[in-house]
LOBAGU-982514 format. One record per residue (C-alpha): residue in three letters; x negated, y negated, z; residue number from 1. Coordinates in steps of 0.2 Angstrom, whole numbers, plus 2048, in hexadecimal, padded with zeros to 3 digits. Layout:
N
<ALA,<X,Y,Z>,NUM>,
...
This chain:
590
<UNK,<800,800,800>,1>,
<UNK,<7F1,7F4,804>,2>,
<UNK,<7EA,7F3,7F2>,3>,
<UNK,<7FB,7F0,7E9>,4>,
<UNK,<7FE,7E2,7F6>,5>,
<UNK,<7ED,7DB,7F3>,6>,
<UNK,<7F0,7DC,7E0>,7>,
<UNK,<800,7D1,7E2>,8>,
<UNK,<7F6,7C4,7ED>,9>,
<UNK,<7E9,7C4,7DF>,10>,
<UNK,<7F6,7C1,7D2>,11>,
<UNK,<7FD,7B2,7DC>,12>,
<UNK,<7EC,7AA,7DF>,13>,
<UNK,<7E8,7AC,7CD>,14>,
<UNK,<7F8,7A3,7C8>,15>,
<UNK,<7F3,795,7D3>,16>,
<UNK,<7E2,794,7CC>,17>,
<UNK,<7E9,792,7BB>,18>,
<UNK,<7F7,786,7C0>,19>,
<UNK,<7EB,77B,7CA>,20>,
<UNK,<7E4,77B,7DC>,21>,
<UNK,<7EF,76D,7E1>,22>,
<UNK,<7FE,778,7E0>,23>,
<UNK,<7F6,785,7EC>,24>,
<UNK,<7FA,77B,7FC>,25>,
<UNK,<809,782,805>,26>,
<UNK,<80D,78D,7F6>,27>,
<UNK,<81B,798,7FD>,28>,
<UNK,<818,7A7,7F2>,29>,
<UNK,<807,7A8,7F8>,30>,
<UNK,<80A,7A5,80A>,31>,
<UNK,<817,7B3,80B>,32>,
<UNK,<808,7C0,80A>,33>,
<UNK,<800,7B9,81A>,34>,
<UNK,<80A,7C4,827>,35>,
<UNK,<808,7D4,81D>,36>,
<UNK,<7F6,7D1,81B>,37>,
<UNK,<7F4,7CF,82E>,38>,
<UNK,<7FC,7E0,831>,39>,
<UNK,<7F0,7E8,825>,40>,
<UNK,<7E2,7E0,82E>,41>,
<UNK,<7E4,7EC,83D>,42>,
<UNK,<7DD,7F9,831>,43>,
<UNK,<7D1,7EF,826>,44>,
<UNK,<7CB,7DE,82E>,45>,
<UNK,<7C8,7D7,81C>,46>,
<UNK,<7DA,7D4,81A>,47>,
<UNK,<7D9,7C8,828>,48>,
<UNK,<7CD,7BE,81F>,49>,
<UNK,<7D8,7BD,810>,50>,
<UNK,<7E7,7B7,81B>,51>,
<UNK,<7DB,7AA,822>,52>,
<UNK,<7D7,7A4,811>,53>,
<UNK,<7E9,7A2,80C>,54>,
<UNK,<7ED,798,81C>,55>,
<UNK,<7DD,78D,818>,56>,
<UNK,<7E5,787,808>,57>,
<UNK,<7F2,77F,812>,58>,
<UNK,<7E6,776,81E>,59>,
<UNK,<7D9,771,811>,60>,
<UNK,<7D8,75F,80A>,61>,
<UNK,<7DC,75D,7F7>,62>,
<UNK,<7C9,759,7F4>,63>,
<UNK,<7C4,76B,7FA>,64>,
<UNK,<7D3,774,7F5>,65>,
<UNK,<7CC,77B,7E5>,66>,
<UNK,<7BD,782,7EE>,67>,
<UNK,<7C8,78B,7FA>,68>,
<UNK,<7D2,793,7ED>,69>,
<UNK,<7C3,799,7E3>,70>,
<UNK,<7BC,7A1,7F3>,71>,
<UNK,<7CD,7A9,7F7>,72>,
<UNK,<7CD,7B0,7E5>,73>,
<UNK,<7BB,7B6,7E6>,74>,
<UNK,<7BF,7C0,7F7>,75>,
<UNK,<7CE,7C8,7EF>,76>,
<UNK,<7C5,7CE,7E0>,77>,
<UNK,<7B7,7D4,7EA>,78>,
<UNK,<7C2,7DF,7F4>,79>,
<UNK,<7CC,7E5,7E5>,80>,
<UNK,<7BC,7E9,7DC>,81>,
<UNK,<7B4,7F3,7EA>,82>,
<UNK,<7C4,7FB,7F2>,83>,
<UNK,<7D0,7FC,7E3>,84>,
<UNK,<7D6,80C,7DA>,85>,
<UNK,<7D2,80F,7C8>,86>,
<UNK,<7E4,813,7C4>,87>,
<UNK,<7E0,824,7BB>,88>,
<UNK,<7E4,834,7C3>,89>,
<UNK,<7D8,844,7C3>,90>,
<UNK,<7C6,847,7C6>,91>,
<UNK,<7B9,83C,7C0>,92>,
<UNK,<7AF,843,7B2>,93>,
<UNK,<79F,83D,7AA>,94>,
<UNK,<7A1,836,798>,95>,
<UNK,<79A,843,78C>,96>,
<UNK,<790,835,782>,97>,
<UNK,<782,82A,787>,98>,
<UNK,<782,817,786>,99>,
<UNK,<777,818,776>,100>,
<UNK,<787,81F,76D>,101>,
<UNK,<791,810,770>,102>,
<UNK,<793,800,766>,103>,
<UNK,<791,7F0,770>,104>,
<UNK,<799,7DF,76A>,105>,
<UNK,<7A2,7D1,772>,106>,
<UNK,<7AD,7C7,767>,107>,
<UNK,<7B6,7B7,76C>,108>,
<UNK,<7C8,7B8,771>,109>,
<UNK,<7CD,7AC,764>,110>,
<UNK,<7C6,7B9,757>,111>,
<UNK,<7CF,7C8,75F>,112>,
<UNK,<7E0,7C1,761>,113>,
<UNK,<7E4,7BE,74F>,114>,
<UNK,<7DE,7D0,74B>,115>,
<UNK,<7E9,7D7,759>,116>,
<UNK,<7F8,7CE,752>,117>,
<UNK,<7F5,7D4,741>,118>,
<UNK,<7F3,7E6,747>,119>,
<UNK,<802,7E5,751>,120>,
<UNK,<80D,7DF,744>,121>,
<UNK,<80E,7DE,731>,122>,
<UNK,<7FE,7DE,727>,123>,
<UNK,<805,7D9,717>,124>,
<UNK,<7FB,7CB,70F>,125>,
<UNK,<7EE,7CB,71E>,126>,
<UNK,<7E2,7D8,718>,127>,
<UNK,<7D6,7CA,714>,128>,
<UNK,<7D5,7C5,726>,129>,
<UNK,<7D1,7D7,72B>,130>,
<UNK,<7C4,7DA,71E>,131>,
<UNK,<7BC,7C9,723>,132>,
<UNK,<7BC,7CF,736>,133>,
<UNK,<7B3,7E0,730>,134>,
<UNK,<7A6,7D6,727>,135>,
<UNK,<7A3,7CB,736>,136>,
<UNK,<7A2,7D9,743>,137>,
<UNK,<7B1,7D4,74D>,138>,
<UNK,<7B8,7E5,74D>,139>,
<UNK,<7A9,7EC,757>,140>,
<UNK,<7B1,7E6,767>,141>,
<UNK,<7B8,7F4,771>,142>,
<UNK,<7C7,7E9,776>,143>,
<UNK,<7CE,7EB,765>,144>,
<UNK,<7CE,7FE,765>,145>,
<UNK,<7DF,801,76D>,146>,
<UNK,<7E7,7F6,75F>,147>,
<UNK,<7DE,7FF,752>,148>,
<UNK,<7E4,810,758>,149>,
<UNK,<7F5,809,75A>,150>,
<UNK,<7F6,802,748>,151>,
<UNK,<7F0,812,740>,152>,
<UNK,<800,81B,744>,153>,
<UNK,<80A,810,738>,154>,
<UNK,<7FC,809,72D>,155>,
<UNK,<7FE,808,71A>,156>,
<UNK,<7F1,811,70F>,157>,
<UNK,<7E7,802,70D>,158>,
<UNK,<7E6,7FD,71F>,159>,
<UNK,<7E3,810,724>,160>,
<UNK,<7D4,810,718>,161>,
<UNK,<7CD,800,720>,162>,
<UNK,<7CF,806,732>,163>,
<UNK,<7C9,818,72F>,164>,
<UNK,<7BB,814,723>,165>,
<UNK,<7B4,804,729>,166>,
<UNK,<7BB,7FF,73B>,167>,
<UNK,<7B9,80F,745>,168>,
<UNK,<7A9,817,73F>,169>,
<UNK,<79D,80B,747>,170>,
<UNK,<7A4,810,758>,171>,
<UNK,<79D,821,755>,172>,
<UNK,<79E,82F,763>,173>,
<UNK,<7A6,822,76F>,174>,
<UNK,<7B7,825,767>,175>,
<UNK,<7B7,838,764>,176>,
<UNK,<7C3,83B,773>,177>,
<UNK,<7CF,82E,76D>,178>,
<UNK,<7CF,836,75B>,179>,
<UNK,<7D2,847,761>,180>,
<UNK,<7E1,841,76B>,181>,
<UNK,<7E8,838,75C>,182>,
<UNK,<7E6,846,74F>,183>,
<UNK,<7F5,851,74D>,184>,
<UNK,<7F4,863,746>,185>,
<UNK,<802,85F,73A>,186>,
<UNK,<7F5,859,72E>,187>,
<UNK,<7FC,848,728>,188>,
<UNK,<7F1,83D,71D>,189>,
<UNK,<7EB,833,72C>,190>,
<UNK,<7E8,843,736>,191>,
<UNK,<7DC,84A,728>,192>,
<UNK,<7D3,839,727>,193>,
<UNK,<7D0,838,739>,194>,
<UNK,<7CA,84A,73A>,195>,
<UNK,<7BD,846,72C>,196>,
<UNK,<7B8,837,736>,197>,
<UNK,<7B6,841,746>,198>,
<UNK,<7AB,84D,73D>,199>,
<UNK,<7A1,83F,735>,200>,
<UNK,<79D,837,746>,201>,
<UNK,<79A,847,750>,202>,
<UNK,<797,856,744>,203>,
<UNK,<792,861,753>,204>,
<UNK,<79D,85C,760>,205>,
<UNK,<7AD,85C,755>,206>,
<UNK,<7AB,86E,750>,207>,
<UNK,<7B5,875,75F>,208>,
<UNK,<7C4,869,75A>,209>,
<UNK,<7C1,86E,747>,210>,
<UNK,<7C3,881,74C>,211>,
<UNK,<7D3,87D,755>,212>,
<UNK,<7D9,874,745>,213>,
<UNK,<7D5,883,73B>,214>,
<UNK,<7DE,88E,747>,215>,
<UNK,<7EE,884,74B>,216>,
<UNK,<7EF,877,73D>,217>,
<UNK,<7FB,876,72F>,218>,
<UNK,<7F6,87B,71D>,219>,
<UNK,<7EF,86A,719>,220>,
<UNK,<7E6,868,72A>,221>,
<UNK,<7DF,87A,729>,222>,
<UNK,<7D8,876,717>,223>,
<UNK,<7D0,866,71D>,224>,
<UNK,<7C9,86E,72D>,225>,
<UNK,<7C1,87D,723>,226>,
<UNK,<7B8,870,718>,227>,
<UNK,<7B0,868,727>,228>,
<UNK,<7AD,879,731>,229>,
<UNK,<79B,87D,733>,230>,
<UNK,<796,88D,72A>,231>,
<UNK,<78D,89A,733>,232>,
<UNK,<786,8AB,72E>,233>,
<UNK,<795,8B4,736>,234>,
<UNK,<7A2,8AB,72C>,235>,
<UNK,<7A2,8B3,71B>,236>,
<UNK,<7AE,8C0,720>,237>,
<UNK,<7BB,8B3,726>,238>,
<UNK,<7B8,8A9,716>,239>,
<UNK,<7BB,8B8,70B>,240>,
<UNK,<7CC,8BA,714>,241>,
<UNK,<7D0,8A8,711>,242>,
<UNK,<7CE,8AA,6FE>,243>,
<UNK,<7DE,8B4,6FF>,244>,
<UNK,<7E7,8A6,709>,245>,
<UNK,<7F8,8A0,702>,246>,
<UNK,<7F2,88E,702>,247>,
<UNK,<7E8,889,6F3>,248>,
<UNK,<7DE,87C,6FD>,249>,
<UNK,<7D9,889,709>,250>,
<UNK,<7D3,894,6FB>,251>,
<UNK,<7CA,886,6F3>,252>,
<UNK,<7C0,882,703>,253>,
<UNK,<7BC,894,706>,254>,
<UNK,<7B5,896,6F4>,255>,
<UNK,<7AA,886,6F7>,256>,
<UNK,<7A3,88D,707>,257>,
<UNK,<7A0,89E,700>,258>,
<UNK,<794,897,6F3>,259>,
<UNK,<786,897,700>,260>,
<UNK,<789,8AA,702>,261>,
<UNK,<789,8AF,6F0>,262>,
<UNK,<77B,8BB,6F2>,263>,
<UNK,<787,8C6,6FB>,264>,
<UNK,<790,8D4,6F0>,265>,
<UNK,<7A0,8D1,6F9>,266>,
<UNK,<7A0,8BE,6F6>,267>,
<UNK,<79B,8C1,6E3>,268>,
<UNK,<7AA,8CD,6E1>,269>,
<UNK,<7B5,8C0,6E9>,270>,
<UNK,<7B0,8B3,6DC>,271>,
<UNK,<7B3,8C0,6CE>,272>,
<UNK,<7C4,8C4,6D5>,273>,
<UNK,<7C8,8B1,6D6>,274>,
<UNK,<7C2,8AE,6C4>,275>,
<UNK,<7CD,8BC,6BE>,276>,
<UNK,<7DC,8B9,6C9>,277>,
<UNK,<7E6,8AA,6CE>,278>,
<UNK,<7D7,89F,6D4>,279>,
<UNK,<7CE,89D,6C3>,280>,
<UNK,<7CF,88A,6C4>,281>,
<UNK,<7C9,889,6D6>,282>,
<UNK,<7BB,896,6D5>,283>,
<UNK,<7B3,891,6C5>,284>,
<UNK,<7B3,87F,6CB>,285>,
<UNK,<7A9,884,6DA>,286>,
<UNK,<79E,88F,6CF>,287>,
<UNK,<79A,880,6C3>,288>,
<UNK,<796,875,6D2>,289>,
<UNK,<789,881,6D8>,290>,
<UNK,<777,886,6D2>,291>,
<UNK,<77A,898,6D4>,292>,
<UNK,<775,8A0,6C3>,293>,
<UNK,<77D,8B1,6C7>,294>,
<UNK,<78E,8A9,6CA>,295>,
<UNK,<78C,89F,6BA>,296>,
<UNK,<788,8AF,6B0>,297>,
<UNK,<798,8B7,6B8>,298>,
<UNK,<7A2,8A8,6B2>,299>,
<UNK,<79C,8AB,6A1>,300>,
<UNK,<7A0,8BD,6A1>,301>,
<UNK,<7B1,8BB,6A7>,302>,
<UNK,<7B5,8AD,69A>,303>,
<UNK,<7AF,8B9,68C>,304>,
<UNK,<7BB,8C6,693>,305>,
<UNK,<7C9,8B8,692>,306>,
<UNK,<7C4,8B5,67F>,307>,
<UNK,<7C5,8C8,67B>,308>,
<UNK,<7D7,8C8,683>,309>,
<UNK,<7DC,8B9,679>,310>,
<UNK,<7D6,8C1,669>,311>,
<UNK,<7E0,8D0,66D>,312>,
<UNK,<7F0,8C7,672>,313>,
<UNK,<800,8CC,66A>,314>,
<UNK,<80F,8C6,674>,315>,
<UNK,<813,8B4,679>,316>,
<UNK,<811,8B8,68C>,317>,
<UNK,<801,8C1,68A>,318>,
<UNK,<7FA,8B3,67E>,319>,
<UNK,<7FF,8A5,68A>,320>,
<UNK,<7F6,8AD,698>,321>,
<UNK,<7E7,8B1,68E>,322>,
<UNK,<7E5,8A0,686>,323>,
<UNK,<7E8,897,696>,324>,
<UNK,<7DA,8A0,69F>,325>,
<UNK,<7CE,89F,691>,326>,
<UNK,<7CF,88C,68E>,327>,
<UNK,<7CE,889,6A1>,328>,
<UNK,<7BF,894,6A3>,329>,
<UNK,<7B6,88D,693>,330>,
<UNK,<7B9,87B,699>,331>,
<UNK,<7AD,87F,6A7>,332>,
<UNK,<7A2,88C,69F>,333>,
<UNK,<79E,882,690>,334>,
<UNK,<796,875,69B>,335>,
<UNK,<78B,881,6A4>,336>,
<UNK,<778,87F,6A0>,337>,
<UNK,<774,892,6A0>,338>,
<UNK,<76F,899,68F>,339>,
<UNK,<77D,8A6,68F>,340>,
<UNK,<78A,899,691>,341>,
<UNK,<784,88F,682>,342>,
<UNK,<783,89F,678>,343>,
<UNK,<794,8A3,67C>,344>,
<UNK,<79A,892,677>,345>,
<UNK,<794,895,665>,346>,
<UNK,<79C,8A6,665>,347>,
<UNK,<7AD,89F,66A>,348>,
<UNK,<7AB,892,65D>,349>,
<UNK,<7A9,8A0,64F>,350>,
<UNK,<7B9,8A7,655>,351>,
<UNK,<7C2,897,655>,352>,
<UNK,<7CC,89B,645>,353>,
<UNK,<7D2,8AC,64C>,354>,
<UNK,<7D7,8A4,65D>,355>,
<UNK,<7E1,896,654>,356>,
<UNK,<7EA,8A3,649>,357>,
<UNK,<7EF,8AE,658>,358>,
<UNK,<7F4,89F,662>,359>,
<UNK,<7FF,899,654>,360>,
<UNK,<806,8AA,651>,361>,
<UNK,<80A,8AE,663>,362>,
<UNK,<80F,89D,66A>,363>,
<UNK,<815,892,65B>,364>,
<UNK,<828,895,660>,365>,
<UNK,<825,894,673>,366>,
<UNK,<827,886,67F>,367>,
<UNK,<815,889,684>,368>,
<UNK,<80F,884,672>,369>,
<UNK,<806,873,673>,370>,
<UNK,<7FF,86F,662>,371>,
<UNK,<7F6,875,652>,372>,
<UNK,<7E6,86D,658>,373>,
<UNK,<7E8,873,66A>,374>,
<UNK,<7DA,880,669>,375>,
<UNK,<7CE,875,65F>,376>,
<UNK,<7D1,867,66B>,377>,
<UNK,<7CC,871,67A>,378>,
<UNK,<7BD,879,672>,379>,
<UNK,<7B6,869,66A>,380>,
<UNK,<7B9,85F,67B>,381>,
<UNK,<7AF,86C,684>,382>,
<UNK,<7A1,86E,677>,383>,
<UNK,<79E,85B,675>,384>,
<UNK,<79C,85A,688>,385>,
<UNK,<790,869,689>,386>,
<UNK,<77E,867,68E>,387>,
<UNK,<777,871,67F>,388>,
<UNK,<773,867,66F>,389>,
<UNK,<778,875,663>,390>,
<UNK,<789,877,66B>,391>,
<UNK,<78C,864,66C>,392>,
<UNK,<788,862,65A>,393>,
<UNK,<794,870,656>,394>,
<UNK,<7A1,868,65F>,395>,
<UNK,<79E,857,657>,396>,
<UNK,<79F,85E,646>,397>,
<UNK,<7B1,864,64A>,398>,
<UNK,<7B7,852,64F>,399>,
<UNK,<7C0,84F,63E>,400>,
<UNK,<7CC,85E,643>,401>,
<UNK,<7D1,858,654>,402>,
<UNK,<7E1,84F,659>,403>,
<UNK,<7E3,83C,65B>,404>,
<UNK,<7E5,83E,66E>,405>,
<UNK,<7D5,848,66F>,406>,
<UNK,<7CC,83C,664>,407>,
<UNK,<7CD,82D,670>,408>,
<UNK,<7C6,837,67F>,409>,
<UNK,<7B7,83E,674>,410>,
<UNK,<7B4,82D,66D>,411>,
<UNK,<7B3,825,67F>,412>,
<UNK,<7A8,833,685>,413>,
<UNK,<79D,832,675>,414>,
<UNK,<79A,81F,676>,415>,
<UNK,<795,820,688>,416>,
<UNK,<78B,830,688>,417>,
<UNK,<784,832,676>,418>,
<UNK,<778,828,66C>,419>,
<UNK,<77E,81A,661>,420>,
<UNK,<778,824,651>,421>,
<UNK,<782,833,656>,422>,
<UNK,<792,829,659>,423>,
<UNK,<791,821,648>,424>,
<UNK,<78D,831,63F>,425>,
<UNK,<79C,83A,647>,426>,
<UNK,<7A9,82D,647>,427>,
<UNK,<7A6,821,639>,428>,
<UNK,<7B0,82C,62D>,429>,
<UNK,<7C0,827,635>,430>,
<UNK,<7BD,815,62E>,431>,
<UNK,<7BD,819,61B>,432>,
<UNK,<7CE,812,616>,433>,
<UNK,<7D9,81E,61F>,434>,
<UNK,<7E8,823,614>,435>,
<UNK,<7F4,82F,61D>,436>,
<UNK,<7FE,82B,62D>,437>,
<UNK,<7F3,835,638>,438>,
<UNK,<7E3,82E,631>,439>,
<UNK,<7E9,81D,634>,440>,
<UNK,<7EE,821,646>,441>,
<UNK,<7DD,828,64A>,442>,
<UNK,<7D5,818,642>,443>,
<UNK,<7DF,80D,64D>,444>,
<UNK,<7DA,817,65C>,445>,
<UNK,<7C8,815,658>,446>,
<UNK,<7CA,802,653>,447>,
<UNK,<7D2,7FF,664>,448>,
<UNK,<7C3,808,66D>,449>,
<UNK,<7B7,7FC,663>,450>,
<UNK,<7C1,7ED,669>,451>,
<UNK,<7C1,7F2,67B>,452>,
<UNK,<7AF,7F8,67B>,453>,
<UNK,<7A2,7EF,686>,454>,
<UNK,<793,7F7,67D>,455>,
<UNK,<795,7EF,66C>,456>,
<UNK,<784,7E7,66D>,457>,
<UNK,<77C,7F8,66E>,458>,
<UNK,<785,800,65F>,459>,
<UNK,<77D,805,64E>,460>,
<UNK,<77D,7F6,642>,461>,
<UNK,<784,802,635>,462>,
<UNK,<795,7FF,63D>,463>,
<UNK,<795,7ED,637>,464>,
<UNK,<78F,7F2,626>,465>,
<UNK,<79D,7FF,625>,466>,
<UNK,<7AA,7F2,62B>,467>,
<UNK,<7A4,7E5,61E>,468>,
<UNK,<7A5,7F2,610>,469>,
<UNK,<7B7,7F6,613>,470>,
<UNK,<7BB,7E4,617>,471>,
<UNK,<7C2,7E9,628>,472>,
<UNK,<7C5,7D8,630>,473>,
<UNK,<7C9,7DE,642>,474>,
<UNK,<7BB,7EA,643>,475>,
<UNK,<7AF,7DD,63D>,476>,
<UNK,<7B6,7D1,64B>,477>,
<UNK,<7B2,7DF,657>,478>,
<UNK,<7A1,7E2,651>,479>,
<UNK,<79C,7CF,64E>,480>,
<UNK,<78B,7CC,654>,481>,
<UNK,<77A,7C4,64E>,482>,
<UNK,<771,7CE,641>,483>,
<UNK,<770,7D0,62E>,484>,
<UNK,<783,7D2,62D>,485>,
<UNK,<787,7C3,638>,486>,
<UNK,<78B,7B6,62A>,487>,
<UNK,<794,7C3,61F>,488>,
<UNK,<79F,7C8,62E>,489>,
<UNK,<7A4,7B6,632>,490>,
<UNK,<7A7,7B3,61F>,491>,
<UNK,<7B2,7C2,61E>,492>,
<UNK,<7BD,7BD,62D>,493>,
<UNK,<7BF,7AB,627>,494>,
<UNK,<7C4,7B0,615>,495>,
<UNK,<7D1,7BC,61C>,496>,
<UNK,<7D6,7B1,62B>,497>,
<UNK,<7E9,7B1,629>,498>,
<UNK,<7E9,7C4,628>,499>,
<UNK,<7DC,7C4,637>,500>,
<UNK,<7E8,7BA,642>,501>,
<UNK,<7F7,7C4,63D>,502>,
<UNK,<7EF,7D5,641>,503>,
<UNK,<7E5,7CF,650>,504>,
<UNK,<7E7,7DA,660>,505>,
<UNK,<7EE,7CD,66C>,506>,
<UNK,<7E9,7D9,67B>,507>,
<UNK,<7D7,7D4,678>,508>,
<UNK,<7D6,7C1,678>,509>,
<UNK,<7C3,7C2,67C>,510>,
<UNK,<7C0,7C9,66B>,511>,
<UNK,<7C7,7B9,663>,512>,
<UNK,<7BD,7AE,66E>,513>,
<UNK,<7AE,7B8,668>,514>,
<UNK,<7B2,7B5,656>,515>,
<UNK,<7B4,7A2,65A>,516>,
<UNK,<7A2,7A2,661>,517>,
<UNK,<79C,7AA,651>,518>,
<UNK,<7A5,79D,646>,519>,
<UNK,<79D,78F,650>,520>,
<UNK,<78C,796,64E>,521>,
<UNK,<78E,797,63C>,522>,
<UNK,<796,786,639>,523>,
<UNK,<79E,77B,647>,524>,
<UNK,<7A7,76F,63B>,525>,
<UNK,<7B1,77C,630>,526>,
<UNK,<7B3,788,63F>,527>,
<UNK,<7BD,77B,649>,528>,
<UNK,<7CB,77C,63C>,529>,
<UNK,<7CC,78F,63E>,530>,
<UNK,<7CD,78D,651>,531>,
<UNK,<7DB,780,64F>,532>,
<UNK,<7E4,78B,643>,533>,
<UNK,<7E3,79A,64F>,534>,
<UNK,<7EA,78F,65D>,535>,
<UNK,<7F8,789,651>,536>,
<UNK,<7FC,79C,64D>,537>,
<UNK,<7FE,7A2,65F>,538>,
<UNK,<806,792,665>,539>,
<UNK,<813,78F,657>,540>,
<UNK,<812,79D,64B>,541>,
<UNK,<81E,7AC,648>,542>,
<UNK,<814,7B7,653>,543>,
<UNK,<810,7AA,661>,544>,
<UNK,<808,7B0,671>,545>,
<UNK,<806,7A5,680>,546>,
<UNK,<7F7,7AF,687>,547>,
<UNK,<7ED,7AD,677>,548>,
<UNK,<7F2,79A,677>,549>,
<UNK,<7EC,797,688>,550>,
<UNK,<7DB,7A0,685>,551>,
<UNK,<7D8,796,675>,552>,
<UNK,<7DD,786,67E>,553>,
<UNK,<7D1,789,68C>,554>,
<UNK,<7C3,78E,680>,555>,
<UNK,<7C5,77D,677>,556>,
<UNK,<7C5,774,688>,557>,
<UNK,<7B4,77C,68C>,558>,
<UNK,<7AC,778,67B>,559>,
<UNK,<79A,771,67D>,560>,
<UNK,<798,75F,679>,561>,
<UNK,<793,760,666>,562>,
<UNK,<7A1,76C,660>,563>,
<UNK,<7AD,763,66D>,564>,
<UNK,<7AB,752,664>,565>,
<UNK,<7AE,75B,653>,566>,
<UNK,<7BD,763,65A>,567>,
<UNK,<7C5,753,660>,568>,
<UNK,<7C1,74C,64F>,569>,
<UNK,<7CA,75A,646>,570>,
<UNK,<7D8,75A,652>,571>,
<UNK,<7DC,748,64E>,572>,
<UNK,<7E1,74D,63C>,573>,
<UNK,<7EC,75B,643>,574>,
<UNK,<7FF,759,644>,575>,
<UNK,<807,751,654>,576>,
<UNK,<80E,761,65A>,577>,
<UNK,<7FD,769,65B>,578>,
<UNK,<7F5,75A,663>,579>,
<UNK,<803,759,670>,580>,
<UNK,<801,76C,674>,581>,
<UNK,<7EE,76A,677>,582>,
<UNK,<7F2,75D,685>,583>,
<UNK,<7F8,76B,690>,584>,
<UNK,<7E5,771,690>,585>,
<UNK,<7DE,760,695>,586>,
<UNK,<7D9,75B,683>,587>,
<UNK,<7DF,74A,67D>,588>,
<UNK,<7DC,740,66D>,589>,
<UNK,<7E1,72E,669>,590>,
C-alpha cells in the first residue's frame, strides 16, 4: 500500500512543479496525504520526512517555495527509485544478449512525436517523412519500437517493407524476443517477413524457433522455415520425405537443400523421380542453379527420353503430356554449359520437322494447340540464349520462321546480349520492303524496338545505310546520328516531312526532339521552319496531340541564343494563331 500511495503523492507534486511553485502553498490535494504518510512512518521513518516536506510548503515564503518543492520531489523520487516495484511479475532473468548487441541513439522528442503520430494513424502521403527519419537515424531510438511493432499489424505493403527491411534490422539481437512474440504460425506475409528478419539478425539463436515453425506452422510458414533451417548431416532423410509433401513450396525448398547431398544415391534418385514426375519444373530449376555435373547430365538424359516419347506420340493426351515435358525440360537443358547438353540441342534441332508434324497431327484440333510456330518458337528461344556458339548460331538462323510475339523477345535479348554485327545480320532482313500482313507486323515490332532503344549510338552503321536505301523515314529518325550518313538522313526526313509527321509515333516525343537537333546542326535557318511546321501540325492539325505540342513548345523556349534569335525572326512571319499559341510557352514576338 505504501508505494501506490507514494506514487500518488509524486503525481501531485509533479503537477505542482509543472503548474508553478506558487500554487503549492496550502494545496489541498497535496496536504490530504500528510496523515496517511504519518501512519506509514511508524514502519518506515522516511515517510515522516515526506510529510514534513509537504507541511514545509505551507510555511515557506514565496521566495524559497520553489526550492522546497524541488527538494520534496527529489526525496519522493529517491524513495520510489530505491524501494519501488518494477511492476512485472515472475523471476528476474538475465537478458540473453550483451550490451554490444544493442543500438544506442537518443533522438529529440520533437523528432519522435511526429513519427509516433504517423505510425499510430494513417500513413497515406507521409512515407516521405518516414524515409527521411530512416536516413537521419531517428528510428534508432528504442522509444519508438513499441509504435513500430504496433504499426506492423496493420501496415500496408510499402510501410511493411520499410519497417522490416530498414527500421528493425539495425536493432539486431536486441529485438529477437519481441519478434518471436509477434510472429504467428499462420504464415501471413508479415509473419514470413519477420521470420526471415529473425534469421537474418540471429542465424544461430533463431534455429529453435525455426524448428517450431517447421513443426507447427501452416504450409506457407513451413516452406519459409525450411528455407531458413540449418542443414546438418542427419537431415537428408527428412528432406527426402519432404520431396513427397503435398505443398509445392515445401517440395521446392527440399530439392534446393538436397543439392548439397547430391553425391548420395538416394538423393540422386529423388531428383530423377522429380524430373520424371510432377516436379519437373521445380527440380530442373534447382539442378540448373547448381554446379553439379552429374545432375546436369541426368537432366540431359531425362530430356532425351522426353523427346523420344514426343516422337512416338499418337494420341492427343499422350502428345500434350510429352510435348509439355520436353519443352519445359529443354528450356533449361539448352542453357546448360556441359557438352552433352549442347550436343543434344543440335539433335533436337534436326528433329524439329518431325516434332512439328506430330504436334500438328495430334493437337491441331485440341484446345491445347497453341500455334503453328509454337515448337520453333520454343526451340529458337532456348537456342539463341544457349552458351554454345554453334547452338546459338543455329537458333539465330531460324529467326525468320518464328512468330511476331517471339520475335520481339529475341530482338530485345539480342540487342542487349549479342554483338551489333550479329544483330544486323540476323534482323535486317525484316526491313526489306515488307509485303504481306505478317511481314509488316514484324517490321513494325522491330521499328518500335529501334525507337525505344537506348543503345542506338552503339549500333552497326549499316542500319542507317539500309534505312536510307529503302527511304524509311521513321527508321532514319531513330538512327539519326553524326557520321557519313548524317546529311543524307536529315535530307531524307526533310524531303518527306509531311509524311514523317503524319506517321510519327507520338509515344516517343524524344525522338522528334532528336531530329530537331539534327536539323539545327545542319542548317539553323531552314530548320526553324520545320520546327514551326511540326508545332503547327500537333497544335492545330488533323492529328493534333497536346503532349507533342508541349514538348515542342518547351524545346523552342530552351533554344540557345543564336537559333533562338532566328526562331523569333521566323515566328514573326507565321500566322497570328501560331504566334498566339507560342505565348503559352513564354515565347513572345512583337
